[in-house]
C-alpha positions in Angstrom: 91.8 -49.2 -61.2 88.2 -48.6 -62.1 88.6 -47.2 -65.5 90.1 -49.8 -67.5 87.3 -52.2 -65.8 84.5 -50.2 -66.6 86.0 -49.9 -70.1 86.2 -53.3 -70.7 82.4 -53.6 -69.2 81.5 -51.1 -71.9 83.5 -53.3 -74.5 81.4 -55.9 -73.8 77.7 -54.5 -73.8 78.2 -52.2 -76.3 78.1 -55.2 -79.2 75.4 -56.5 -77.2 72.9 -53.5 -77.5 74.5 -51.4 -80.6 71.8 -48.9 -80.3 72.2 -48.3 -76.6 73.6 -44.7 -75.8 76.4 -44.0 -73.6 73.7 -43.1 -70.9 72.0 -46.3 -71.5 75.1 -48.1 -71.0 76.1 -46.1 -67.9 72.4 -47.1 -66.3 73.0 -50.7 -67.2 75.9 -50.7 -65.4 75.2 -49.0 -62.1 71.8 -50.2 -61.8 73.5 -53.5 -61.6 76.0 -52.9 -59.5 76.3 -54.8 -56.3 77.1 -53.1 -52.9 78.1 -56.5 -51.0 81.4 -58.0 -51.9 82.7 -60.9 -53.6 82.5 -62.9 -50.2 78.9 -61.4 -49.8 79.6 -59.3 -46.9 78.9 -55.1 -47.1 81.8 -53.5 -49.0 84.1 -51.7 -46.0 86.4 -49.0 -45.9 90.1 -49.1 -45.6 89.7 -49.7 -41.5 87.2 -52.4 -42.3 84.2 -49.9 -41.0 81.0 -50.6 -43.4 81.2 -48.2 -46.1 78.7 -45.7 -47.3 77.4 -44.8 -50.8 79.9 -42.2 -50.7 82.3 -44.2 -50.3 81.8 -47.0 -53.6 79.5 -44.9 -55.3 77.3 -47.6 -57.4 79.2 -50.6 -55.8 81.0 -53.2 -57.5 80.2 -54.0 -61.0 79.4 -57.1 -62.6 80.4 -59.1 -65.7 77.1 -60.2 -66.2 74.7 -57.9 -64.7 74.7 -55.2 -67.2 73.9 -58.0 -70.4 70.6 -58.5 -68.5 69.6 -55.2 -66.7 66.0 -55.2 -66.6 66.1 -51.3 -66.2 67.8 -48.8 -68.2 67.4 -45.2 -67.9 67.9 -43.4 -71.0 68.9 -39.7 -70.2 69.7 -36.5 -72.4 71.2 -33.2 -71.5 67.7 -32.1 -70.6 66.8 -33.8 -67.3 70.6 -32.5 -65.8 
């Protein structure tokens, strides 16, 4: 279900920063993601154990964070 949410966030960020590349938008979304859930507790696995970055990736995306990221990484294929 994350694809529709991330796609909608991209649709919000792109008009605000039309000159940003796809990698800059991805960076803004991932660097502002949170590793705590909406009840201010750590993100957990299905059985209640605290999840790791391998379980949740960058974390829960924020609807306002990517609009004011503070730090954006601009990457190209050479960086990989």
